[in-house]
C-alpha atoms as a printed R data frame, in Angstrom:
    type eleno elety resid chain resno       x        y        z
1   ATOM     1    CA   MET     A     1 -30.822  -74.254 -139.435
2   ATOM     2    CA   ASN     A     2 -28.331  -72.856 -141.955
3   ATOM     3    CA   ASN     A     3 -25.261  -73.867 -143.912
4   ATOM     4    CA   GLU     A     4 -22.665  -72.398 -141.544
5   ATOM     5    CA   ASN     A     5 -21.457  -75.955 -140.880
6   ATOM     6    CA   ILE     A     6 -19.534  -75.989 -144.184
7   ATOM     7    CA   GLU     A     7 -15.797  -75.977 -143.453
8   ATOM     8    CA   ILE     A     8 -12.627  -75.302 -145.437
9   ATOM     9    CA   ILE     A     9 -10.284  -78.179 -144.717
10  ATOM    10    CA   ASN     A    10  -6.531  -78.310 -144.254
11  ATOM    11    CA   THR     A    11  -5.390  -81.077 -146.584
12  ATOM    12    CA   ASN     A    12  -2.021  -81.305 -144.820
13  ATOM    13    CA   ARG     A    13  -3.501  -82.948 -141.732
14  ATOM    14    CA   ARG     A    14  -4.844  -86.451 -141.411
15  ATOM    15    CA   ARG     A    15  -8.604  -86.487 -141.100
16  ATOM    16    CA   PHE     A    16 -10.542  -89.149 -139.230
17  ATOM    17    CA   CYS     A    17 -14.162  -89.945 -138.532
18  ATOM    18    CA   ILE     A    18 -15.389  -91.983 -135.557
19  ATOM    19    CA   GLY     A    19 -18.632  -93.839 -135.005
20  ATOM    20    CA   ASP     A    20 -20.892  -93.993 -131.945
21  ATOM    21    CA   ILE     A    21 -18.716  -94.285 -128.803
22  ATOM    22    CA   HIS     A    22 -21.469  -94.690 -126.195
23  ATOM    23    CA   GLY     A    23 -19.322  -94.303 -123.103
24  ATOM    24    CA   ALA     A    24 -16.766  -96.928 -124.152
25  ATOM    25    CA   TYR     A    25 -13.683  -94.967 -123.113
26  ATOM    26    CA   LYS     A    26 -11.449  -98.039 -123.250
27  ATOM    27    CA   ALA     A    27 -12.475  -98.592 -126.868
28  ATOM    28    CA   LEU     A    28 -11.860  -94.927 -127.686
29  ATOM    29    CA   MET     A    29  -8.345  -95.104 -126.297
30  ATOM    30    CA   GLN     A    30  -7.653  -98.279 -128.253
31  ATOM    31    CA   VAL     A    31  -8.535  -96.800 -131.650
32  ATOM    32    CA   LEU     A    32  -6.710  -93.535 -130.986
33  ATOM    33    CA   LYS     A    33  -3.599  -95.494 -130.060
34  ATOM    34    CA   LEU     A    34  -3.896  -97.885 -133.010
35  ATOM    35    CA   SER     A    35  -4.140  -94.981 -135.454
36  ATOM    36    CA   ASP     A    36  -1.269  -93.098 -133.794
37  ATOM    37    CA   PHE     A    37  -3.655  -90.159 -133.601
38  ATOM    38    CA   ASP     A    38  -1.982  -86.769 -133.153
39  ATOM    39    CA   TYR     A    39  -4.059  -84.620 -130.786
40  ATOM    40    CA   ASP     A    40  -2.462  -81.402 -132.082
41  ATOM    41    CA   SER     A    41  -2.396  -81.873 -135.856
42  ATOM    42    CA   ASP     A    42  -4.946  -84.537 -136.848
43  ATOM    43    CA   GLU     A    43  -8.649  -83.796 -137.247
44  ATOM    44    CA   LEU     A    44 -11.425  -85.901 -135.742
45  ATOM    45    CA   ILE     A    45 -15.048  -85.713 -136.820
46  ATOM    46    CA   CYS     A    46 -17.214  -87.363 -134.189
47  ATOM    47    CA   LEU     A    47 -20.534  -88.639 -135.528
48  ATOM    48    CA   GLY     A    48 -22.285  -88.308 -132.173
49  ATOM    49    CA   ASP     A    49 -23.720  -90.552 -129.475
50  ATOM    50    CA   VAL     A    50 -20.784  -90.417 -127.128
51  ATOM    51    CA   ALA     A    51 -23.365  -90.604 -124.329
52  ATOM    52    CA   ASP     A    52 -25.059  -93.624 -122.717
53  ATOM    53    CA   SER     A    53 -24.619  -97.422 -122.609
54  ATOM    54    CA   TRP     A    54 -21.222  -97.832 -120.888
55  ATOM    55    CA   SER     A    55 -19.982  -96.281 -117.655
56  ATOM    56    CA   GLN     A    56 -17.226  -93.938 -118.841
57  ATOM    57    CA   VAL     A    57 -19.138  -91.211 -120.666
58  ATOM    58    CA   PRO     A    58 -17.382  -88.364 -118.764
59  ATOM    59    CA   GLU     A    59 -13.970  -89.844 -119.530
60  ATOM    60    CA   CYS     A    60 -14.876  -89.983 -123.244
61  ATOM    61    CA   PHE     A    61 -15.789  -86.288 -123.289
62  ATOM    62    CA   ASP     A    62 -12.610  -85.424 -121.368
63  ATOM    63    CA   GLU     A    63 -10.505  -87.191 -123.986
64  ATOM    64    CA   LEU     A    64 -12.281  -85.615 -126.945
65  ATOM    65    CA   LEU     A    65 -11.773  -82.159 -125.450
66  ATOM    66    CA   LYS     A    66  -8.007  -82.731 -125.634
67  ATOM    67    CA   ILE     A    67  -8.213  -82.877 -129.449
68  ATOM    68    CA   LYS     A    68  -7.371  -79.504 -131.015
69  ATOM    69    CA   ASN     A    69  -9.151  -80.130 -134.334
70  ATOM    70    CA   LEU     A    70 -12.391  -81.726 -133.175
71  ATOM    71    CA   VAL     A    71 -15.700  -81.506 -135.025
72  ATOM    72    CA   TYR     A    72 -18.545  -82.732 -132.842
73  ATOM    73    CA   ILE     A    73 -21.918  -83.681 -134.318
74  ATOM    74    CA   MET     A    74 -24.926  -84.242 -132.100
75  ATOM    75    CA   GLY     A    75 -26.535  -87.665 -131.800
76  ATOM    76    CA   ASN     A    76 -29.939  -88.439 -130.334
77  ATOM    77    CA   HIS     A    77 -28.385  -89.825 -127.130
78  ATOM    78    CA   ASP     A    78 -26.246  -86.702 -126.799
79  ATOM    79    CA   GLU     A    79 -29.333  -84.514 -127.031
80  ATOM    80    CA   TRP     A    80 -31.051  -86.513 -124.302
81  ATOM    81    CA   LEU     A    81 -28.007  -85.945 -122.100
82  ATOM    82    CA   LEU     A    82 -27.831  -82.244 -122.964
83  ATOM    83    CA   ASP     A    83 -31.517  -81.782 -122.150
84  ATOM    84    CA   TRP     A    84 -30.856  -83.432 -118.773
85  ATOM    85    CA   PHE     A    85 -27.996  -81.004 -118.128
86  ATOM    86    CA   ILE     A    86 -30.099  -77.988 -119.116
87  ATOM    87    CA   SER     A    87 -33.045  -79.104 -116.958
88  ATOM    88    CA   ALA     A    88 -30.801  -79.084 -113.892
89  ATOM    89    CA   TYR     A    89 -30.713  -82.892 -113.992
90  ATOM    90    CA   SER     A    90 -34.496  -83.358 -113.855
91  ATOM    91    CA   CYS     A    91 -35.502  -84.216 -117.446
92  ATOM    92    CA   ALA     A    92 -34.941  -87.969 -117.710
93  ATOM    93    CA   PRO     A    93 -37.536  -89.659 -119.960
94  ATOM    94    CA   GLN     A    94 -37.897  -93.380 -119.463
95  ATOM    95    CA   ILE     A    95 -37.061  -94.136 -123.095
96  ATOM    96    CA   TRP     A    96 -33.663  -92.494 -122.547
97  ATOM    97    CA   LEU     A    97 -32.960  -94.250 -119.244
98  ATOM    98    CA   SER     A    98 -33.898  -97.614 -120.737
99  ATOM    99    CA   GLN     A    99 -31.644  -97.068 -123.757
100 ATOM   100    CA   GLY     A   100 -28.424  -96.545 -121.824
101 ATOM   101    CA   GLY     A   101 -29.207  -93.191 -120.266
102 ATOM   102    CA   SER     A   102 -29.171  -94.595 -116.754
103 ATOM   103    CA   GLN     A   103 -25.440  -95.243 -117.134
104 ATOM   104    CA   SER     A   104 -24.844  -91.596 -118.047
105 ATOM   105    CA   VAL     A   105 -26.970  -90.385 -115.143
106 ATOM   106    CA   GLU     A   106 -25.105  -92.598 -112.695
107 ATOM   107    CA   ALA     A   107 -21.707  -91.412 -113.969
108 ATOM   108    CA   TYR     A   108 -22.608  -87.721 -113.767
109 ATOM   109    CA   GLN     A   109 -24.294  -88.018 -110.398
110 ATOM   110    CA   LYS     A   110 -20.909  -89.129 -109.076
111 ATOM   111    CA   LEU     A   111 -19.342  -85.980 -110.518
112 ATOM   112    CA   LEU     A   112 -22.073  -83.845 -108.989
113 ATOM   113    CA   THR     A   113 -21.511  -85.467 -105.611
114 ATOM   114    CA   ASN     A   114 -17.798  -84.700 -105.914
115 ATOM   115    CA   GLY     A   115 -18.503  -81.087 -106.850
116 ATOM   116    CA   GLU     A   116 -16.957  -81.394 -110.337
117 ATOM   117    CA   PHE     A   117 -19.246  -78.733 -111.807
118 ATOM   118    CA   GLU     A   118 -16.618  -77.129 -114.034
119 ATOM   119    CA   ARG     A   119 -15.875  -80.494 -115.649
120 ATOM   120    CA   ILE     A   120 -19.579  -81.038 -116.363
121 ATOM   121    CA   ASP     A   121 -19.889  -77.524 -117.812
122 ATOM   122    CA   LYS     A   122 -17.123  -78.271 -120.316
123 ATOM   123    CA   HIS     A   123 -18.981  -81.369 -121.476
124 ATOM   124    CA   ARG     A   124 -22.197  -79.400 -121.784
125 ATOM   125    CA   GLU     A   125 -20.443  -76.740 -123.880
126 ATOM   126    CA   LEU     A   126 -19.158  -79.398 -126.274
127 ATOM   127    CA   LEU     A   127 -22.750  -80.433 -126.965
128 ATOM   128    CA   ASP     A   128 -23.614  -77.250 -128.862
129 ATOM   129    CA   ARG     A   129 -26.391  -78.689 -131.062
130 ATOM   130    CA   LYS     A   130 -24.385  -78.911 -134.281
131 ATOM   131    CA   TYR     A   131 -26.251  -81.543 -136.269
132 ATOM   132    CA   TYR     A   132 -24.215  -81.920 -139.450
133 ATOM   133    CA   HIS     A   133 -20.918  -80.998 -141.055
134 ATOM   134    CA   ILE     A   134 -19.948  -80.501 -144.704
135 ATOM   135    CA   ASP     A   135 -16.295  -80.312 -145.678
136 ATOM   136    CA   LYS     A   136 -14.659  -78.652 -148.681
137 ATOM   137    CA   LEU     A   137 -14.774  -81.936 -150.613
138 ATOM   138    CA   ASN     A   138 -18.577  -81.908 -150.248
139 ATOM   139    CA   ASN     A   139 -18.612  -84.842 -147.863
140 ATOM   140    CA   LEU     A   140 -21.522  -84.848 -145.426
141 ATOM   141    CA   PHE     A   141 -21.125  -86.014 -141.833
142 ATOM   142    CA   VAL     A   142 -24.366  -86.567 -139.939
143 ATOM   143    CA   HIS     A   143 -25.467  -88.820 -137.110
144 ATOM   144    CA   GLY     A   144 -28.550  -90.437 -138.618
145 ATOM   145    CA   GLY     A   145 -29.329  -89.207 -142.109
146 ATOM   146    CA   TYR     A   146 -31.419  -86.496 -143.742
147 ATOM   147    CA   ASN     A   147 -34.591  -85.811 -145.706
148 ATOM   148    CA   TRP     A   148 -33.719  -85.489 -149.383
149 ATOM   149    CA   VAL     A   149 -36.748  -83.281 -150.086
150 ATOM   150    CA   LEU     A   150 -35.396  -80.256 -148.210
151 ATOM   151    CA   PRO     A   151 -32.028  -78.502 -148.277
152 ATOM   152    CA   ILE     A   152 -30.101  -79.783 -145.282
153 ATOM   153    CA   GLY     A   153 -29.895  -76.345 -143.716
154 ATOM   154    CA   GLU     A   154 -33.701  -76.194 -143.499
155 ATOM   155    CA   GLN     A   155 -34.260  -79.579 -141.886
156 ATOM   156    CA   HIS     A   156 -35.469  -80.391 -138.423
157 ATOM   157    CA   SER     A   157 -32.785  -81.711 -136.119
158 ATOM   158    CA   ASN     A   158 -34.826  -84.864 -135.436
159 ATOM   159    CA   ASP     A   159 -34.437  -85.946 -139.066
160 ATOM   160    CA   LEU     A   160 -30.668  -85.493 -138.870
161 ATOM   161    CA   MET     A   161 -30.334  -87.435 -135.621
162 ATOM   162    CA   TRP     A   162 -32.970  -90.153 -136.032
163 ATOM   163    CA   ASP     A   163 -33.260  -90.901 -139.758
164 ATOM   164    CA   ARG     A   164 -32.583  -94.462 -140.928
165 ATOM   165    CA   TYR     A   165 -34.152  -94.201 -144.375
166 ATOM   166    CA   LEU     A   166 -30.922  -92.899 -145.918
167 ATOM   167    CA   TRP     A   167 -29.010  -96.018 -144.879
168 ATOM   168    CA   GLU     A   168 -31.885  -98.362 -145.766
169 ATOM   169    CA   THR     A   169 -32.035  -96.830 -149.243
170 ATOM   170    CA   ALA     A   170 -28.269  -96.984 -149.733
171 ATOM   171    CA   VAL     A   171 -28.291 -100.676 -148.810
172 ATOM   172    CA   TYR     A   172 -31.143 -101.306 -151.255
173 ATOM   173    CA   TRP     A   173 -29.215  -99.495 -153.995
174 ATOM   174    CA   ASP     A   174 -26.132 -101.577 -153.220
175 ATOM   175    CA   ILE     A   175 -28.097 -104.820 -153.514
176 ATOM   176    CA   LEU     A   176 -29.701 -103.575 -156.753
177 ATOM   177    CA   HIS     A   177 -26.289 -102.661 -158.169
178 ATOM   178    CA   LYS     A   178 -24.935 -106.149 -157.495
179 ATOM   179    CA   ARG     A   179 -27.972 -107.748 -159.154
180 ATOM   180    CA   THR     A   180 -28.530 -105.477 -162.145
181 ATOM   181    CA   GLY     A   181 -25.474 -103.255 -162.500
182 ATOM   182    CA   GLU     A   182 -27.602 -100.163 -161.947
183 ATOM   183    CA   LEU     A   183 -25.703  -97.638 -159.817
184 ATOM   184    CA   ASN     A   184 -27.484  -95.058 -157.670
185 ATOM   185    CA   THR     A   185 -25.864  -92.601 -155.282
186 ATOM   186    CA   VAL     A   186 -26.851  -89.813 -152.925
187 ATOM   187    CA   LYS     A   187 -26.674  -86.974 -155.448
188 ATOM   188    CA   ASP     A   188 -26.206  -84.049 -153.100
189 ATOM   189    CA   TYR     A   189 -22.823  -85.109 -151.700
190 ATOM   190    CA   ASN     A   190 -19.566  -86.764 -152.674
191 ATOM   191    CA   GLU     A   191 -19.693  -89.169 -149.729
192 ATOM   192    CA   VAL     A   192 -21.890  -89.382 -146.643
193 ATOM   193    CA   PHE     A   193 -20.634  -90.632 -143.269
194 ATOM   194    CA   ILE     A   194 -23.205  -91.736 -140.682
195 ATOM   195    CA   GLY     A   195 -23.587  -93.580 -137.387
196 ATOM   196    CA   HIS     A   196 -26.812  -94.296 -135.476
197 ATOM   197    CA   THR     A   197 -27.875  -97.505 -137.270
198 ATOM   198    CA   THR     A   198 -25.632 -100.315 -136.105
199 ATOM   199    CA   THR     A   199 -24.350 -102.741 -138.709
200 ATOM   200    CA   GLN     A   200 -23.960 -105.409 -136.023
201 ATOM   201    CA   ARG     A   201 -27.427 -106.876 -136.416
202 ATOM   202    CA   PRO     A   202 -30.288 -107.358 -138.934
203 ATOM   203    CA   PRO     A   203 -32.438 -106.253 -140.742
204 ATOM   204    CA   PHE     A   204 -29.593 -105.503 -143.168
205 ATOM   205    CA   ARG     A   205 -28.264 -109.035 -143.509
206 ATOM   206    CA   SER     A   206 -26.133 -108.212 -146.530
207 ATOM   207    CA   HIS     A   207 -24.449 -105.542 -144.411
208 ATOM   208    CA   ASN     A   208 -24.627 -107.293 -141.040
209 ATOM   209    CA   GLN     A   209 -21.022 -106.986 -139.972
210 ATOM   210    CA   LEU     A   210 -18.535 -105.668 -137.446
211 ATOM   211    CA   LYS     A   211 -16.540 -103.638 -139.930
212 ATOM   212    CA   PRO     A   212 -17.328 -100.313 -141.632
213 ATOM   213    CA   ALA     A   213 -20.213 -100.793 -144.043
214 ATOM   214    CA   HIS     A   214 -20.174  -99.130 -147.463
215 ATOM   215    CA   ALA     A   215 -23.348  -98.925 -149.545
216 ATOM   216    CA   SER     A   216 -23.674  -96.642 -152.572
217 ATOM   217    CA   ASN     A   217 -21.674  -93.550 -151.521
218 ATOM   218    CA   VAL     A   218 -22.628  -93.866 -147.853
219 ATOM   219    CA   TRP     A   219 -20.293  -95.083 -145.097
220 ATOM   220    CA   ASN     A   220 -21.821  -96.423 -141.881
221 ATOM   221    CA   LEU     A   221 -19.349  -96.319 -138.981
222 ATOM   222    CA   ASP     A   222 -21.623  -97.618 -136.220
223 ATOM   223    CA   GLN     A   223 -20.372 -101.154 -135.565
224 ATOM   224    CA   GLY     A   224 -22.267 -101.646 -132.332
225 ATOM   225    CA   ALA     A   225 -20.065 -100.105 -129.634
226 ATOM   226    CA   GLY     A   226 -23.278  -99.159 -127.850
227 ATOM   227    CA   TRP     A   227 -24.318 -102.795 -127.722
228 ATOM   228    CA   SER     A   228 -21.805 -105.647 -127.935
229 ATOM   229    CA   GLY     A   229 -19.813 -104.723 -131.033
230 ATOM   230    CA   LYS     A   230 -16.755 -102.608 -131.796
231 ATOM   231    CA   LEU     A   231 -15.810  -98.959 -132.082
232 ATOM   232    CA   THR     A   232 -14.523  -97.796 -135.478
233 ATOM   233    CA   LEU     A   233 -12.182  -94.941 -136.393
234 ATOM   234    CA   MET     A   234 -11.653  -94.329 -140.138
235 ATOM   235    CA   ASN     A   235  -9.241  -92.199 -142.145
236 ATOM   236    CA   ILE     A   236 -11.611  -90.180 -144.331
237 ATOM   237    CA   GLU     A   237  -9.290  -89.990 -147.341
238 ATOM   238    CA   THR     A   238  -7.642  -93.433 -147.392
239 ATOM   239    CA   LYS     A   239 -10.505  -95.413 -145.762
240 ATOM   240    CA   GLU     A   240  -7.986  -97.205 -143.546
241 ATOM   241    CA   TYR     A   241  -9.799  -98.039 -140.345
242 ATOM   242    CA   PHE     A   242  -8.986  -99.021 -136.783
243 ATOM   243    CA   GLN     A   243 -11.232 -100.958 -134.425
244 ATOM   244    CA   SER     A   244 -11.440 -101.715 -130.744
245 ATOM   245    CA   ASP     A   245 -11.953 -105.058 -129.106
246 ATOM   246    CA   LEU     A   246 -15.540 -106.103 -128.530
247 ATOM   247    CA   VAL     A   247 -16.896 -103.701 -125.929
248 ATOM   248    CA   THR     A   248 -18.354 -106.575 -123.914
249 ATOM   249    CA   GLU     A   249 -14.783 -107.817 -123.463
250 ATOM   250    CA   LEU     A   250 -13.649 -104.352 -122.383
251 ATOM   251    CA   TYR     A   251 -16.561 -104.024 -119.902
252 ATOM   252    CA   PRO     A   252 -17.301 -107.643 -118.899
253 ATOM   253    CA   ASP     A   253 -18.914 -106.779 -115.565
254 ATOM   254    CA   GLU     A   254 -21.242 -104.016 -116.753
255 ATOM   255    CA   LEU     A   255 -24.878 -104.224 -117.770
256 ATOM   256    CA   GLY     A   256 -24.562 -102.006 -120.826
257 ATOM   257    CA   ARG     A   257 -27.785 -102.134 -122.814
258 ATOM   258    CA   MET     A   258 -28.055 -105.932 -122.847
259 ATOM   259    CA   GLY     A   259 -30.129 -106.270 -119.679
260 ATOM   260    CA   GLU     A   260 -27.801 -108.803 -118.129
261 ATOM   261    CA   LYS     A   261 -24.175 -109.184 -117.201
262 ATOM   262    CA   ASN     A   262 -21.851 -109.490 -120.168
263 ATOM   263    CA   LYS     A   263 -19.914 -112.721 -119.788
264 ATOM   264    CA   LYS     A   264 -17.223 -113.911 -122.137
């Protein structure tokens, strides 16, 4: 990996970052509408994991492809889906299917049956294995986290997609700061924006919430849209944020990843 993911930004456009969408197209449309998002002039940095959990994964990719200034970062669920595409729809590990992948497979099998191959190809092209993004303000955008020992351009993609230690450490630092006044930050970057580790549930009780979580200089924008929480869209500069309804209310008759019907 290298540092080609560093970008010069246009400060005249509004810049947004969105957490894990997980097939919740209705939630995606809600936050775009609430923010009055401009598909031609605004920028959207997607933190990955658009795939799996809810039924409208293809619709989510279709909508994102309409955005002129889109930065797409791979999540672990996205890579599972991409590997399935590349394997001619044969590589489907059980861990993926049991973690929402079966919903993606079902949705795309319908497209295959209808002969919508060009549409699928466009989704596959969007998943180009870009695992992080650094803007001109030295903000880092990554799905999971990273290993502080190595320069980010030399790291394995699994660390960038799967890491939770960065968020665990930031939460610990935040608790320590409140108790002792000692302030620690991730030194390499101005701010870090992540998804992957939902703030909807423990073990982080001090940050167990359905709103964007801020610890040290790290922002966690995964508020559980892949489970039963909400989807979050945040203005990177102002930190104003927009959220969907609970996804279980948007998809009351779907299984999702709960294992049973979602009833109000």
